[in-house]
VMD Tcl script that builds the backbone (N, CA, C; Angstrom):
set m [mol new atoms 270]
animate dup $m
set s [atomselect $m all]
$s set {name element resname resid chain x y z} {
  {N N MET 1 A 1.005 -1.459 -0.184}
  {CA C MET 1 A 0.146 0.291 0.359}
  {C C MET 1 A 0.505 1.225 -0.136}
  {N N LYS 2 A 2.249 1.363 0.443}
  {CA C LYS 2 A 3.332 2.423 0.402}
  {C C LYS 2 A 2.775 3.740 1.042}
  {N N ILE 3 A 2.686 3.191 1.805}
  {CA C ILE 3 A 2.068 3.588 3.564}
  {C C ILE 3 A 2.958 4.306 4.405}
  {N N TYR 4 A 3.961 4.694 4.666}
  {CA C TYR 4 A 5.094 5.406 5.442}
  {C C TYR 4 A 5.106 6.328 6.196}
  {N N GLY 5 A 6.090 6.200 7.760}
  {CA C GLY 5 A 5.582 7.666 8.484}
  {C C GLY 5 A 4.346 7.446 9.441}
  {N N GLU 6 A 4.135 8.628 9.453}
  {CA C GLU 6 A 3.870 9.645 10.708}
  {C C GLU 6 A 1.613 8.655 9.958}
  {N N GLU 7 A 1.432 8.719 9.049}
  {CA C GLU 7 A 0.403 8.301 8.192}
  {C C GLU 7 A 0.482 5.984 9.262}
  {N N LEU 8 A 1.743 5.805 8.558}
  {CA C LEU 8 A 0.942 4.248 9.386}
  {C C LEU 8 A 0.900 4.279 10.241}
  {N N GLU 9 A 1.653 4.778 11.190}
  {CA C GLU 9 A 1.521 4.670 12.193}
  {C C GLU 9 A 0.425 5.117 12.770}
  {N N ASN 10 A -0.018 7.188 12.711}
  {CA C ASN 10 A -1.281 6.751 13.104}
  {C C ASN 10 A -2.516 4.850 13.077}
  {N N ILE 11 A -2.109 4.642 11.360}
  {CA C ILE 11 A -2.890 3.735 11.432}
  {C C ILE 11 A -2.892 2.684 12.336}
  {N N ILE 12 A -1.979 2.058 12.511}
  {CA C ILE 12 A -1.365 0.915 13.720}
  {C C ILE 12 A -2.244 1.543 14.892}
  {N N VAL 13 A -2.070 2.062 15.235}
  {CA C VAL 13 A -2.624 2.987 16.209}
  {C C VAL 13 A -3.887 2.218 16.042}
  {N N GLU 14 A -4.903 3.264 15.535}
  {CA C GLU 14 A -6.309 2.985 15.426}
  {C C GLU 14 A -7.119 1.514 15.019}
  {N N LEU 15 A -5.648 0.470 14.986}
  {CA C LEU 15 A -6.123 -0.843 14.730}
  {C C LEU 15 A -5.787 -1.987 16.174}
  {N N ILE 16 A -4.787 -1.378 16.985}
  {CA C ILE 16 A -5.047 -1.690 18.176}
  {C C ILE 16 A -5.857 -1.118 19.013}
  {N N ALA 17 A -6.236 -0.154 18.659}
  {CA C ALA 17 A -7.906 1.089 19.273}
  {C C ALA 17 A -8.493 -0.206 19.413}
  {N N ASP 18 A -8.730 -0.479 17.799}
  {CA C ASP 18 A -10.093 -1.146 17.801}
  {C C ASP 18 A -10.515 -2.540 18.199}
  {N N GLU 19 A -9.178 -3.220 18.823}
  {CA C GLU 19 A -8.384 -4.605 18.578}
  {C C GLU 19 A -8.747 -5.397 18.056}
  {N N PHE 20 A -8.426 -4.633 16.541}
  {CA C PHE 20 A -7.656 -6.123 16.129}
  {C C PHE 20 A -5.936 -6.103 15.224}
  {N N LEU 21 A -5.492 -5.405 16.036}
  {CA C LEU 21 A -3.668 -5.957 16.394}
  {C C LEU 21 A -4.145 -5.613 18.310}
  {N N ASN 22 A -4.340 -7.373 18.350}
  {CA C ASN 22 A -4.485 -7.571 19.880}
  {C C ASN 22 A -2.928 -9.275 19.907}
  {N N GLU 23 A -2.693 -9.389 21.052}
  {CA C GLU 23 A -2.260 -10.645 20.715}
  {C C GLU 23 A -2.508 -11.306 22.088}
  {N N GLU 24 A -3.435 -11.147 22.718}
  {CA C GLU 24 A -3.818 -11.528 24.171}
  {C C GLU 24 A -4.815 -12.912 23.346}
  {N N ARG 25 A -5.624 -11.358 22.138}
  {CA C ARG 25 A -6.703 -12.234 21.269}
  {C C ARG 25 A -6.413 -13.857 20.659}
  {N N PHE 26 A -4.750 -12.985 19.544}
  {CA C PHE 26 A -3.791 -13.973 18.313}
  {C C PHE 26 A -3.609 -15.145 19.465}
  {N N ALA 27 A -3.322 -14.928 21.005}
  {CA C ALA 27 A -3.068 -16.012 21.343}
  {C C ALA 27 A -4.090 -17.063 21.831}
  {N N LYS 28 A -5.027 -16.896 21.682}
  {CA C LYS 28 A -6.392 -17.008 22.745}
  {C C LYS 28 A -6.831 -18.583 21.522}
  {N N GLN 29 A -6.793 -17.699 20.381}
  {CA C GLN 29 A -7.380 -18.565 19.280}
  {C C GLN 29 A -6.258 -18.925 18.632}
  {N N TYR 30 A -5.244 -19.098 18.428}
  {CA C TYR 30 A -4.067 -19.447 17.583}
  {C C TYR 30 A -4.510 -21.104 18.523}
  {N N ALA 31 A -3.963 -21.194 20.376}
  {CA C ALA 31 A -4.360 -22.233 21.133}
  {C C ALA 31 A -5.300 -22.688 21.278}
  {N N ARG 32 A -6.779 -22.167 20.621}
  {CA C ARG 32 A -7.644 -22.709 21.074}
  {C C ARG 32 A -7.655 -24.391 18.903}
  {N N GLY 33 A -7.293 -23.024 18.587}
  {CA C GLY 33 A -7.463 -23.046 16.788}
  {C C GLY 33 A -6.383 -24.397 16.700}
  {N N LYS 34 A -5.283 -24.597 17.537}
  {CA C LYS 34 A -4.791 -25.625 17.231}
  {C C LYS 34 A -4.595 -27.060 17.746}
  {N N PHE 35 A -5.326 -26.765 18.526}
  {CA C PHE 35 A -5.720 -27.655 19.786}
  {C C PHE 35 A -7.095 -28.213 18.828}
  {N N TYR 36 A -8.013 -27.253 18.790}
  {CA C TYR 36 A -9.692 -28.482 18.501}
  {C C TYR 36 A -9.332 -28.993 17.403}
  {N N GLN 37 A -8.085 -27.728 16.215}
  {CA C GLN 37 A -8.677 -28.321 14.437}
  {C C GLN 37 A -7.690 -29.739 14.551}
  {N N LYS 38 A -6.344 -29.417 14.868}
  {CA C LYS 38 A -5.031 -29.868 14.379}
  {C C LYS 38 A -4.533 -31.318 15.781}
  {N N ASN 39 A -5.251 -31.018 16.557}
  {CA C ASN 39 A -4.997 -31.641 17.680}
  {C C ASN 39 A -3.264 -31.960 18.401}
  {N N TRP 40 A -2.792 -29.988 18.571}
  {CA C TRP 40 A -1.598 -30.111 18.860}
  {C C TRP 40 A -1.487 -30.368 20.029}
  {N N GLY 41 A -0.759 -30.705 20.955}
  {CA C GLY 41 A -0.484 -30.837 22.525}
  {C C GLY 41 A -0.347 -29.654 23.238}
  {N N LYS 42 A -0.526 -29.259 23.881}
  {CA C LYS 42 A 0.446 -28.143 25.614}
  {C C LYS 42 A 1.392 -27.670 24.543}
  {N N ILE 43 A 2.623 -28.729 24.871}
  {CA C ILE 43 A 4.362 -28.323 24.117}
  {C C ILE 43 A 3.955 -27.481 23.346}
  {N N LYS 44 A 3.469 -28.553 21.823}
  {CA C LYS 44 A 3.545 -27.592 20.211}
  {C C LYS 44 A 3.514 -25.982 20.418}
  {N N ILE 45 A 2.324 -26.529 21.095}
  {CA C ILE 45 A 1.310 -24.952 21.193}
  {C C ILE 45 A 2.182 -24.139 21.012}
  {N N LYS 46 A 3.053 -24.638 22.962}
  {CA C LYS 46 A 3.619 -23.263 24.031}
  {C C LYS 46 A 4.709 -22.605 22.957}
  {N N TYR 47 A 5.871 -23.763 22.856}
  {CA C TYR 47 A 6.530 -23.680 21.208}
  {C C TYR 47 A 5.843 -22.948 20.057}
  {N N GLU 48 A 5.425 -23.067 19.698}
  {CA C GLU 48 A 5.478 -21.498 18.592}
  {C C GLU 48 A 4.975 -20.289 18.373}
  {N N LEU 49 A 3.652 -20.093 19.565}
  {CA C LEU 49 A 4.001 -18.779 20.280}
  {C C LEU 49 A 5.471 -18.397 20.666}
  {N N LYS 50 A 5.719 -19.189 21.881}
  {CA C LYS 50 A 7.400 -18.043 22.005}
  {C C LYS 50 A 8.425 -18.545 20.730}
  {N N SER 51 A 8.279 -18.676 19.785}
  {CA C SER 51 A 8.955 -18.365 18.438}
  {C C SER 51 A 7.820 -17.914 17.587}
  {N N LYS 52 A 6.964 -17.016 17.939}
  {CA C LYS 52 A 6.359 -16.050 17.388}
  {C C LYS 52 A 6.494 -14.452 18.356}
  {N N GLY 53 A 6.710 -15.074 18.943}
  {CA C GLY 53 A 7.599 -13.661 19.983}
  {C C GLY 53 A 6.775 -13.373 21.088}
  {N N ILE 54 A 5.491 -14.125 21.378}
  {CA C ILE 54 A 3.998 -14.978 22.260}
  {C C ILE 54 A 4.777 -14.027 23.765}
  {N N SER 55 A 4.674 -13.790 24.782}
  {CA C SER 55 A 5.251 -12.907 26.607}
  {C C SER 55 A 5.112 -14.621 26.606}
  {N N ALA 56 A 5.002 -15.384 27.909}
  {CA C ALA 56 A 4.917 -16.683 29.057}
  {C C ALA 56 A 4.132 -16.197 29.107}
  {N N TYR 57 A 3.765 -15.472 30.211}
  {CA C TYR 57 A 2.385 -15.070 30.498}
  {C C TYR 57 A 0.306 -14.759 29.680}
  {N N LEU 58 A 1.568 -14.531 28.153}
  {CA C LEU 58 A 0.709 -14.317 27.094}
  {C C LEU 58 A -0.070 -16.413 27.370}
  {N N ILE 59 A 0.736 -17.303 26.565}
  {CA C ILE 59 A 1.098 -18.207 26.372}
  {C C ILE 59 A 0.158 -18.903 27.440}
  {N N GLN 60 A 0.656 -18.805 28.358}
  {CA C GLN 60 A -0.320 -19.546 29.946}
  {C C GLN 60 A -1.853 -19.457 30.073}
  {N N ASN 61 A -1.943 -18.178 29.420}
  {CA C ASN 61 A -3.252 -17.503 30.106}
  {C C ASN 61 A -4.321 -17.913 28.042}
  {N N ALA 62 A -3.171 -18.166 27.176}
  {CA C ALA 62 A -3.544 -19.169 26.552}
  {C C ALA 62 A -4.026 -20.154 26.589}
  {N N LEU 63 A -3.520 -21.230 26.704}
  {CA C LEU 63 A -3.220 -22.529 27.629}
  {C C LEU 63 A -4.696 -22.887 28.326}
  {N N SER 64 A -4.840 -21.783 28.964}
  {CA C SER 64 A -5.653 -22.276 29.957}
  {C C SER 64 A -7.094 -22.026 29.094}
  {N N GLN 65 A -7.392 -21.079 28.357}
  {CA C GLN 65 A -8.673 -21.927 27.525}
  {C C GLN 65 A -8.201 -23.083 26.454}
  {N N ILE 66 A -8.210 -24.149 26.542}
  {CA C ILE 66 A -8.065 -25.383 26.178}
  {C C ILE 66 A -7.917 -26.483 27.290}
  {N N ASP 67 A -9.482 -26.392 27.180}
  {CA C ASP 67 A -10.160 -27.588 28.695}
  {C C ASP 67 A -9.367 -29.193 28.926}
  {N N ASP 68 A -9.632 -29.250 30.070}
  {CA C ASP 68 A -8.518 -29.711 30.873}
  {C C ASP 68 A -9.255 -31.884 30.398}
  {N N GLU 69 A -10.482 -31.841 30.328}
  {CA C GLU 69 A -11.327 -32.914 29.926}
  {C C GLU 69 A -11.206 -33.099 28.653}
  {N N ASP 70 A -11.446 -32.175 27.587}
  {CA C ASP 70 A -10.925 -32.212 25.906}
  {C C ASP 70 A -10.028 -32.626 26.368}
  {N N TYR 71 A -9.066 -31.799 26.061}
  {CA C TYR 71 A -7.322 -32.977 26.419}
  {C C TYR 71 A -7.755 -33.979 26.563}
  {N N GLU 72 A -7.851 -34.117 27.454}
  {CA C GLU 72 A -7.732 -36.060 28.175}
  {C C GLU 72 A -7.823 -36.684 27.140}
  {N N LYS 73 A -9.526 -36.455 26.945}
  {CA C LYS 73 A -9.658 -36.893 25.528}
  {C C LYS 73 A -9.342 -36.842 24.988}
  {N N THR 74 A -8.477 -35.923 23.721}
  {CA C THR 74 A -8.287 -35.754 23.003}
  {C C THR 74 A -6.788 -36.734 22.725}
  {N N LEU 75 A -5.606 -36.941 23.902}
  {CA C LEU 75 A -4.450 -37.414 24.622}
  {C C LEU 75 A -5.372 -39.607 23.758}
  {N N PHE 76 A -6.084 -39.857 24.925}
  {CA C PHE 76 A -6.751 -41.134 25.305}
  {C C PHE 76 A -7.218 -41.278 22.984}
  {N N LYS 77 A -7.888 -40.188 22.543}
  {CA C LYS 77 A -7.915 -40.786 21.299}
  {C C LYS 77 A -6.786 -40.857 20.410}
  {N N LEU 78 A -5.660 -39.959 20.363}
  {CA C LEU 78 A -4.447 -40.105 19.855}
  {C C LEU 78 A -4.296 -41.714 19.386}
  {N N ALA 79 A -4.290 -41.378 21.567}
  {CA C ALA 79 A -2.680 -42.867 21.842}
  {C C ALA 79 A -3.668 -44.062 21.158}
  {N N THR 80 A -4.863 -43.534 21.366}
  {CA C THR 80 A -6.006 -45.069 20.968}
  {C C THR 80 A -4.563 -45.826 18.693}
  {N N GLN 81 A -5.462 -44.164 18.914}
  {CA C GLN 81 A -5.210 -44.651 17.203}
  {C C GLN 81 A -3.979 -45.307 17.605}
  {N N LYS 82 A -2.779 -44.714 17.599}
  {CA C LYS 82 A -1.665 -45.045 17.523}
  {C C LYS 82 A -1.633 -46.559 17.952}
  {N N LEU 83 A -1.981 -46.628 18.745}
  {CA C LEU 83 A -1.969 -48.060 19.261}
  {C C LEU 83 A -2.758 -49.242 18.039}
  {N N ILE 84 A -3.064 -48.572 18.133}
  {CA C ILE 84 A -3.886 -49.588 16.795}
  {C C ILE 84 A -2.458 -50.131 15.397}
  {N N ILE 85 A -2.449 -48.255 15.100}
  {CA C ILE 85 A -1.421 -48.489 14.133}
  {C C ILE 85 A -0.335 -49.705 14.529}
  {N N LEU 86 A -0.062 -49.194 15.329}
  {CA C LEU 86 A 1.549 -50.362 16.427}
  {C C LEU 86 A 0.484 -51.925 15.774}
  {N N LYS 87 A -0.075 -51.845 16.484}
  {CA C LYS 87 A -0.740 -53.483 16.474}
  {C C LYS 87 A -0.575 -54.134 15.027}
  {N N LYS 88 A -1.507 -53.844 14.150}
  {CA C LYS 88 A -1.076 -53.637 12.375}
  {C C LYS 88 A 0.009 -54.352 12.117}
  {N N ILE 89 A 0.971 -53.698 12.801}
  {CA C ILE 89 A 2.827 -53.203 12.189}
  {C C ILE 89 A 3.448 -54.711 13.060}
  {N N GLN 90 A 3.148 -55.226 13.903}
  {CA C GLN 90 A 3.221 -56.891 14.214}
  {C C GLN 90 A 2.517 -57.035 13.870}
}
mol reanalyze $m
mol bondsrecalc $m
mol representation Tube
mol addrep $m
């Protein structure tokens, strides 16, 4: 868009004020999305958020969005699938 200087700064300030640019919202959505859509675990999500420069506080806050019961169910489901695959190989 070739916007520079003060005009660019004003646009960024407005986006932040309107909650379009918000690290906390991003971290929460990222954690929920990667868990519920891709079945990623908390360690992988934490690592990826950290690589994106998200603070430890926001990462912990984002991971709290994942329900412990859902996490255990997903872990059990994935472990069961892996066991079935390993039994077929042997």
